[in-house]
Structures are given as structure tokens and as C-alpha cells.
N, C-alpha and C positions, 0 to 999 in steps of 0.2 A: 068814285072811290068811296067807301063807306067808313063810318067813324071808326069801326074796329079795324079795318085795313089801315087807316091813318095812325091808330093807336099802336098797332104792331110795328109799323114802319119807324115810329120815333120811340119805341119802348126802350128801357134801359135793360138789356140782357145781362145775366150774370150767370157763369158757369156754375154748376151745381158743384158743391164740395163733395159730393159722393161720385162724381164722375171718374171713370178710370182715366189711364193715361193713352196717348195715342188717339185712335179713331173712335173712343167710346164716350163722347163727351155729350151731355145734355146741358141745355141752356134754359132758364127760366126767367120770365119776366112778369111783374105786378102790373095789371091793368085797372081801370077805373071798375067801379062796382066790385071790387074785391075779386075780380077775375084774375086768373093766372094762365099764363101762355108757357108753353113747353115746345122746344124745337132742337133738331139736330145741329150741333155747332158746326158741322162739316158744310151743312146746306143752309146758310142764314137766309138766303132769298127763297127757300122752299117752303112748305107747309108747317104752320105751327098748330098745335092742339090747344084749345082754349077751354079753360074748365071753369065752372062755378065754385063757389067756396066749398060746398058740399061734396062735389065731385073732386075737388083737390085734396080734401082731408081723406076721402076714401081711397084715393090712388096712393096717398102717402102711407096710409094703414096698410094696403095690400103690399106695397113694396117693402116695407119693414118686416111683415111676416115671412118673406122669401130667404 
């Protein structure tokens, strides 16, 4: 198991305050080196998208434009 995998397993996930109700929930976790991870709350054992600080900011900016 890699360090990133261990970190994702032990991450403190929180539901986004902008998630909808029902099956539209996204969870976010802060990781070391200012990385952020995003996953589907319905599939906590599934894949997570890990973003660098600049990618995280770009994603948030893009979402705000929608």
C-alpha cells in the first residue's frame, strides 16, 4: 500500500455543503502537501480524485462559473 493509499484510507472525509439531497453527495478530504481528495459518498471504497492545490482552485473556479 502506498503512502497516498494509506492517507486516503485514514482521511477525514466531509460532505460538501453544496451537495444536493439524496444521491448527489460529494465528499472532500484534506491530505498532506495541501492535496485535496474528492469522492462519491455512495461509494466510499471506490475511486477518489486527488488534486494539487492549483488544480483544486481551478476546479472550484470552474464550478462557480456553472
